[in-house]
C-alpha positions as CSV (number, residue, x, y, z in Angstrom):
1,M,-71.6,23.9,179.9
2,I,-72.7,20.9,182.0
3,E,-76.3,21.3,180.9
4,N,-75.3,21.5,177.3
5,D,-73.1,18.4,177.7
6,K,-76.2,16.4,178.9
7,R,-78.0,17.2,175.6
8,L,-75.1,15.8,173.5
9,A,-74.7,12.2,172.2
10,K,-72.1,9.6,172.8
11,F,-72.1,8.7,169.1
12,S,-73.0,10.2,165.8
13,F,-73.5,8.0,162.7
14,P,-73.9,10.9,160.2
15,L,-70.6,12.4,161.4
16,L,-68.9,9.1,161.2
17,A,-70.3,8.3,157.7
18,S,-69.4,11.7,156.4
19,N,-65.8,11.1,157.4
20,F,-65.8,8.0,155.3
21,A,-67.6,9.5,152.2
22,S,-65.5,12.6,151.8
23,V,-62.1,10.8,152.2
24,F,-63.2,7.9,150.0
25,G,-64.1,10.2,147.1
26,D,-60.9,12.2,147.7
27,G,-58.8,8.9,147.8
28,V,-60.2,7.7,144.5
29,Y,-59.6,11.1,142.8
30,R,-56.1,11.6,144.3
31,F,-55.0,8.1,143.3
32,G,-56.1,8.7,139.7
33,L,-54.5,12.1,139.6
34,N,-51.2,11.1,141.1
35,W,-50.8,8.0,138.8
36,F,-51.9,9.8,135.6
37,L,-49.6,12.8,136.2
38,V,-46.5,10.7,137.1
39,S,-47.0,8.3,134.2
40,S,-47.7,11.1,131.7
41,Y,-44.8,13.4,132.6
42,G,-42.3,10.7,133.8
43,N,-41.6,12.6,137.0
44,A,-43.3,14.1,140.1
45,K,-42.6,17.8,139.2
46,I,-46.1,18.7,138.1
47,L,-47.6,16.8,141.1
48,G,-45.2,18.7,143.4
49,W,-46.2,22.1,141.9
50,L,-49.9,21.3,142.2
51,T,-49.5,20.1,145.8
52,G,-47.4,23.2,146.6
53,F,-50.0,25.5,145.1
54,G,-52.7,23.7,147.0
55,F,-50.9,24.3,150.3
56,L,-50.6,28.0,149.5
57,V,-54.4,28.0,149.2
58,Y,-54.6,26.3,152.5
59,L,-52.3,28.9,154.1
60,L,-54.4,31.8,152.9
61,N,-57.5,30.3,154.3
62,D,-55.9,29.0,157.5
63,V,-55.2,32.6,158.6
64,Y,-58.8,33.5,159.1
65,V,-60.9,30.2,159.1
66,G,-60.6,29.9,162.9
67,S,-62.2,33.3,163.5
68,V,-65.0,32.4,161.0
69,L,-65.7,29.1,162.9
70,D,-65.8,31.0,166.2
71,R,-68.2,33.6,164.9
72,F,-70.6,31.6,162.7
73,N,-72.6,28.4,162.9
74,R,-69.9,25.7,162.4
75,K,-72.4,23.2,160.8
76,W,-73.4,25.7,158.1
77,V,-69.7,26.5,157.4
78,L,-69.1,22.7,157.0
79,L,-72.1,22.3,154.6
80,G,-71.2,25.4,152.6
81,A,-67.6,24.2,152.1
82,D,-68.4,20.7,150.8
83,L,-71.2,22.1,148.6
84,F,-68.7,24.5,147.0
85,G,-66.3,21.6,146.4
86,A,-69.0,19.4,144.9
87,I,-70.2,22.0,142.4
88,G,-66.6,22.9,141.4
89,A,-65.6,19.2,140.9
90,L,-68.7,18.3,138.8
91,T,-68.5,21.5,136.7
92,L,-64.8,21.1,135.9
93,S,-65.2,17.4,135.2
94,M,-67.1,18.5,132.1
95,L,-64.3,20.8,131.0
96,I,-61.2,18.7,131.6
97,D,-59.5,16.9,128.7
98,P,-58.8,13.4,130.0
99,T,-56.2,12.6,127.4
100,K,-54.1,15.7,128.2
101,P,-55.5,17.5,131.3
102,Q,-55.2,21.3,130.9
103,L,-52.9,22.8,133.6
104,W,-55.3,25.7,134.1
105,V,-58.1,23.2,134.9
106,L,-55.9,21.3,137.3
107,F,-54.8,24.5,139.1
108,L,-58.4,25.8,139.3
109,L,-59.6,22.4,140.5
110,T,-56.9,22.4,143.2
111,F,-57.9,25.8,144.3
112,I,-61.6,24.9,144.7
113,L,-61.0,21.5,146.4
114,N,-58.5,23.0,148.8
115,V,-60.8,25.9,149.7
116,D,-63.3,23.2,150.5
117,V,-60.9,21.3,152.7
118,S,-59.6,24.5,154.4
119,F,-63.0,25.1,155.9
120,A,-64.5,21.6,156.0
121,Y,-61.7,19.8,157.9
122,P,-61.3,22.3,160.8
123,A,-65.1,22.7,160.9
124,A,-65.7,18.9,161.2
125,R,-63.2,18.8,164.1
126,A,-64.4,22.0,165.9
127,I,-68.0,20.8,165.7
128,L,-67.3,17.6,167.6
129,P,-67.6,19.0,171.2
130,D,-71.0,20.3,170.3
131,V,-72.2,16.9,169.0
132,I,-70.4,14.4,171.3
133,K,-70.3,14.3,175.1
134,S,-66.9,15.3,176.6
135,S,-66.5,11.9,178.2
136,A,-66.9,10.2,174.9
137,L,-64.6,12.5,172.8
138,A,-61.4,10.4,172.9
139,R,-63.3,7.2,171.9
140,F,-65.3,8.9,169.2
141,N,-62.2,10.5,167.7
142,A,-60.7,7.1,167.4
143,W,-63.9,5.7,165.7
144,A,-64.0,8.8,163.4
145,S,-60.4,8.1,162.5
146,A,-61.2,4.5,161.7
147,A,-64.0,5.6,159.4
148,F,-61.6,8.1,157.8
149,S,-59.0,5.3,157.3
150,T,-61.6,3.0,155.9
151,G,-62.3,5.6,153.3
152,Q,-58.6,5.8,152.6
153,A,-58.4,2.1,152.3
154,F,-61.3,1.8,149.8
155,G,-60.2,4.9,147.8
156,P,-57.0,3.6,146.3
157,L,-58.4,0.0,146.2
158,V,-61.3,1.2,144.0
159,G,-58.9,3.5,142.1
160,G,-56.6,0.6,141.3
161,L,-59.6,-1.5,140.1
162,L,-60.9,1.3,138.0
163,L,-57.5,1.7,136.2
164,H,-57.9,-1.8,134.9
165,L,-61.0,-0.7,132.9
166,K,-59.9,0.7,129.5
167,W,-62.6,3.4,129.4
168,I,-61.7,4.9,132.8
169,N,-59.9,8.2,132.7
170,L,-59.2,11.2,135.0
171,Q,-62.6,12.7,134.2
172,T,-64.3,9.6,135.6
173,F,-62.2,9.9,138.8
174,L,-63.2,13.5,139.2
175,Q,-66.9,12.9,138.6
176,L,-66.9,10.2,141.3
177,F,-65.3,12.6,143.7
178,G,-68.0,15.2,143.0
179,V,-70.8,12.7,143.7
180,M,-69.2,11.6,147.0
181,L,-69.0,15.3,148.0
182,V,-72.8,15.6,147.4
183,V,-73.3,12.5,149.6
184,T,-71.1,14.1,152.3
185,V,-73.3,17.3,152.3
186,L,-76.4,15.1,152.8
187,L,-74.8,13.2,155.7
188,N,-73.7,16.4,157.3
189,L,-77.2,17.8,157.1
190,A,-78.3,15.0,159.5
191,I,-75.8,15.9,162.2
192,R,-77.5,16.9,165.5
193,Y,-75.5,20.0,166.3
194,Q,-76.0,21.5,169.8
195,P,-73.9,24.6,170.0
196,Q,-73.4,26.3,173.4
197,P,-75.6,29.4,173.6
198,K,-73.7,32.7,173.3
199,D,-74.4,35.6,175.6
200,P,-76.2,38.2,173.5
201,N,-74.8,41.0,175.7
202,T,-71.2,40.1,175.0
203,P,-69.9,42.4,172.2
204,S,-68.4,40.8,169.1
205,E,-64.6,41.0,169.1
206,P,-63.1,42.8,166.1
207,F,-61.9,40.3,163.5
208,L,-58.2,41.2,163.7
209,A,-58.3,41.2,167.5
210,S,-59.9,37.8,167.4
211,L,-57.1,36.4,165.2
212,V,-54.4,37.8,167.4
213,G,-56.2,36.6,170.5
214,G,-56.3,33.0,169.1
215,Y,-52.5,32.9,168.5
216,K,-51.8,34.3,172.0
217,Y,-54.1,31.8,173.5
218,V,-52.3,28.9,171.8
219,L,-48.9,30.3,172.9
220,S,-50.1,30.4,176.5
221,Q,-51.2,26.8,176.6
222,P,-48.2,24.5,176.7
223,K,-49.9,21.3,175.4
224,L,-51.5,23.3,172.5
225,F,-48.2,24.9,171.7
226,E,-46.5,21.5,171.7
227,S,-49.2,20.0,169.5
228,M,-48.6,22.8,166.9
229,L,-44.9,22.0,166.8
230,L,-45.5,18.3,166.4
231,T,-48.0,19.0,163.6
232,M,-45.7,21.3,161.7
233,W,-42.7,19.0,161.7
234,S,-44.6,15.7,161.2
235,N,-46.3,17.2,158.2
236,F,-42.9,17.7,156.6
237,F,-42.5,13.9,156.8
238,F,-46.0,12.9,155.8
239,E,-46.3,15.2,152.8
240,G,-42.8,14.6,151.6
241,F,-43.4,10.8,151.6
242,I,-46.8,11.2,149.8
243,I,-45.0,13.1,146.9
244,A,-42.1,10.7,146.8
245,M,-44.1,7.5,147.0
246,P,-45.4,7.0,143.4
247,F,-42.0,7.9,141.9
248,L,-40.1,5.6,144.2
249,I,-42.5,2.7,143.5
250,Q,-42.4,3.2,139.7
251,H,-38.7,4.0,139.3
252,N,-36.7,2.7,142.2
253,Y,-38.7,-0.4,143.3
254,H,-40.1,-1.1,139.8
255,G,-43.6,-1.6,141.0
256,S,-46.9,-1.2,139.1
257,A,-50.2,0.6,139.6
258,S,-51.3,-2.5,141.5
259,S,-48.3,-2.2,143.9
260,Y,-49.1,1.5,144.5
261,S,-52.8,0.7,145.1
262,T,-52.0,-2.2,147.4
263,A,-49.6,-0.2,149.4
264,L,-52.0,2.6,150.0
265,T,-54.9,0.2,150.8
266,L,-52.8,-1.7,153.3
267,A,-51.6,1.6,154.9
268,A,-55.3,2.7,155.3
269,V,-56.1,-0.7,156.8
270,A,-53.3,0.0,159.3
271,G,-55.0,3.3,160.0
272,I,-58.3,1.5,160.7
273,I,-56.4,-0.8,163.1
274,A,-54.9,2.3,164.9
275,G,-58.4,3.8,165.2
276,I,-60.0,0.6,166.6
277,F,-57.0,0.1,169.0
278,L,-57.3,3.6,170.4
279,A,-61.1,3.3,170.6
280,R,-60.8,0.2,172.7
281,L,-57.9,1.5,174.8
282,P,-58.3,5.3,174.9
283,K,-55.6,5.6,177.7
284,F,-53.0,5.4,175.0
285,N,-54.5,8.5,173.3
286,S,-51.9,10.9,174.6
287,L,-49.0,13.1,173.4
288,N,-46.5,10.9,175.3
289,T,-47.4,7.8,173.3
290,L,-47.4,9.9,170.1
291,Y,-43.7,10.5,170.5
292,W,-43.0,6.8,170.6
293,D,-45.1,6.3,167.4
294,L,-43.0,8.9,165.5
295,F,-39.7,7.7,166.9
296,I,-40.4,4.2,165.7
297,L,-41.6,5.4,162.3
298,G,-38.4,7.5,161.8
299,G,-36.1,4.7,162.9
300,A,-37.9,2.2,160.6
301,F,-37.4,4.5,157.6
302,I,-33.7,4.8,158.4
303,V,-33.2,1.0,158.6
304,G,-35.5,0.4,155.6
305,T,-33.3,2.5,153.3
306,F,-30.7,-0.2,153.2
307,I,-33.0,-3.0,152.2
308,Q,-33.9,-2.5,148.5
309,E,-37.0,-4.7,148.2
310,I,-40.5,-3.6,147.2
311,W,-42.0,-5.5,150.1
312,V,-39.9,-3.6,152.6
313,F,-41.0,-0.3,151.0
314,I,-44.6,-1.4,151.2
315,G,-44.0,-2.2,154.9
316,L,-42.9,1.3,155.5
317,V,-46.0,2.7,153.7
318,I,-48.1,0.5,156.0
319,L,-46.3,1.7,159.2
320,N,-46.7,5.3,158.0
321,G,-50.4,4.7,157.6
322,F,-50.7,3.4,161.2
323,A,-48.6,6.3,162.6
324,R,-50.4,9.0,160.7
325,A,-53.8,7.8,161.8
326,S,-52.6,7.6,165.4
327,F,-51.1,11.1,165.0
328,V,-54.4,12.6,163.9
329,I,-56.4,10.9,166.7
330,K,-54.1,12.0,169.4
331,I,-53.5,15.5,168.2
332,N,-57.2,16.2,167.7
333,T,-58.1,14.8,171.1
334,V,-55.5,17.0,172.9
335,R,-56.8,20.1,171.1
336,Q,-60.5,19.4,171.9
337,Q,-59.7,18.6,175.6
338,E,-57.2,21.5,176.2
339,S,-59.1,24.3,174.4
340,A,-61.8,26.5,175.8
341,P,-65.0,26.4,173.7
342,A,-64.7,30.0,172.7
343,Y,-61.3,29.4,171.2
344,L,-61.8,26.0,169.6
345,G,-62.4,27.2,166.1
346,R,-59.3,29.4,166.2
347,V,-57.2,26.6,167.7
348,F,-58.1,24.3,164.8
349,G,-57.6,27.1,162.3
350,I,-54.1,27.7,163.7
351,S,-53.4,23.9,163.7
352,F,-54.1,23.8,160.0
353,F,-52.0,26.9,159.5
354,A,-49.2,25.0,161.3
355,T,-49.8,22.0,159.1
356,D,-49.6,23.9,155.9
357,L,-47.0,26.5,156.7
358,F,-44.0,24.9,155.1
359,A,-45.8,22.3,153.0
360,P,-45.5,24.2,149.7
361,I,-41.7,24.2,150.1
362,I,-41.5,20.5,151.1
363,T,-43.8,19.3,148.3
364,I,-42.0,21.2,145.6
365,A,-38.6,20.2,147.0
366,F,-39.5,16.6,147.1
367,G,-41.1,16.7,143.7
368,Y,-37.8,17.7,142.3
369,G,-35.5,16.0,144.8
370,V,-36.9,12.4,144.7
371,S,-35.6,12.0,141.1
372,E,-32.1,12.9,142.3
373,L,-32.0,11.2,145.7
374,G,-34.0,8.1,144.8
375,E,-34.2,5.6,147.8
376,W,-32.1,8.0,149.9
377,T,-35.2,10.1,150.1
378,V,-36.4,7.5,152.6
379,F,-33.3,7.9,154.8
380,L,-33.7,11.7,154.7
381,L,-37.3,11.5,155.9
382,G,-36.4,9.1,158.7
383,A,-33.6,11.2,160.0
384,M,-35.8,14.4,159.8
385,M,-38.4,12.7,161.9
386,V,-36.0,11.4,164.7
387,V,-34.0,14.6,165.0
388,G,-37.2,16.7,164.9
389,M,-38.9,14.8,167.7
390,I,-35.9,15.2,170.0
391,A,-35.8,19.0,169.3
392,I,-39.5,19.5,169.8
393,K,-39.5,17.6,173.1
394,F,-36.7,19.9,174.3
395,I,-38.4,23.1,173.1
396,S,-41.8,22.1,174.6
397,N,-40.3,21.3,178.0
398,R,-38.6,24.7,178.1
399,H,-41.8,26.4,177.0
400,A,-43.9,24.6,179.6
401,Q,-41.4,25.6,182.4
402,H,-41.6,29.2,181.3
403,F,-45.5,29.3,181.6
404,N,-45.7,27.2,184.7
C-alpha cells in the first residue's frame, strides 16, 4: 500500500476538469427541464414523478454497483457510464418534441441519465485513492468540490441566459448536455489511474456474498455507519428543497426565471467558497463540523419562513448551496479515509443506496405538497433537519459504544 501511494499524484487536472464538465452540462439541462415543466404544467407534479422515478433507477443500481466497482477496473466503469449517458442524450435529443415533450421520452431519458450517474458518481469517488496520495485526499476532495460547484454555478447561469434567446428550447438544452458528457469521457481517459495490484491467488468472492459483506463492513465501522445516517436524512432535506424551489419562486415569492437562475448560481458560488475554504483549512473537514453546518442550515430555514421576501428566500438557497457542498466534501473524505481499499467501491455503492433510499417518496410528496403548504414547506424542511441531526447524533453514539 505504501509503495503504491508513492506512485500517486497530489493533484489531477483531468479528474478536476471532468467534475466541472459533467455537472455543468447536467446543470444547464436540469435548469431547462425544471423550468419548462413547471411553466408548462403549472405545478411540480410531473417534475416530482420524474425525479421519483429517477431515484428508483438509482436504487436498483445502488444495490450492486459497489460490488461491480470492487471487481472491475473503476476507470473503465466510469468511462462506460458516461459514454452510455452521452449516446442516450444525443439520440433522444433528436426524438424529443420541444413544444410538448413526450412523457415516454422524458422517462426514458431519466432512466439513461440516472444509470449513468448511478455508476459514474460512485466510480469517480472510489477512484480517488488510486489517483491521489492519501495525505492529499482531504485537500483534493475540497478542490474537486469547488470544481463541481463551479459547474453548478455556470450551469444555471448559462441556462438562464439561454432562456432569453427565442429559438432555445428543451432540445437545445439536452444536446448541450450530451456534448458535455462526451467532453467528460475524453477528460476521464486522461486520468492516471494506479490501482493497487490484487493477489491472483485470492479467490473471487461470490457476488451475493460480496454484497452482504459490504453491508456488514459498514455496520461494523461506527464512522461509516454514522455517515450513512447523515446521508440518508440530509438527502430528504436537499431533494425536497430542489423540488419545491422552482414552484416557491414562481408562485409564493413571485420571482422570474432570472430569479431562479440567480439563486442557483449564487448557491453554486457559495459551494465554490466552501470548497476553497476546506481546501485551505482541511482541519475543518470532519463529521463534527458537519453537524454544525446542518444545524445552522435547519435553524435558518425555520427563521426564514416568517420573512416573506424573495431576497430572504434566495439567501436560504445560497446557504443551502454552501452547506450541501460542505456536506459532500466532508462525507466523501470520511469514507475514503475510514474504508479499507477492498471495500471502498461497496462503501460508496451503499452510500448512494442510503442517499436514494427514500428519495422517490420525498420527491413525489414534495411535488404534490408544495402547492398545498406553500412557504410552510420551508419551515417543515428546517424542522426536519434540526430534529434529524439530534436523533442521528444520539443513535450514532449508542452504536459506537456498542462496537467499542
